[in-house]
C-alpha positions as CSV (number, residue, x, y, z in Angstrom):
1,M,5.2,2.0,4.3
2,T,5.7,1.1,0.7
3,I,7.1,3.5,-1.8
4,I,4.8,2.4,-4.6
5,K,1.3,3.8,-4.1
6,P,-1.4,2.8,-6.5
7,L,-4.2,5.2,-5.6
8,K,-4.9,5.5,-1.9
9,L,-4.3,3.5,1.3
10,S,-6.1,0.3,0.2
11,S,-5.8,-3.4,1.2
12,L,-3.0,-3.8,-1.3
13,D,-1.0,-1.0,0.4
14,T,-1.6,-2.6,3.8
15,A,-0.6,-6.0,2.4
16,Y,2.7,-4.7,1.1
17,A,3.4,-2.7,4.2
18,G,2.7,-5.8,6.3
């Protein structure tokens, strides 16, 4: 997973992780 978390597990987080 990404270290930078905006607010919660959102599409952005998934995009960075992927």
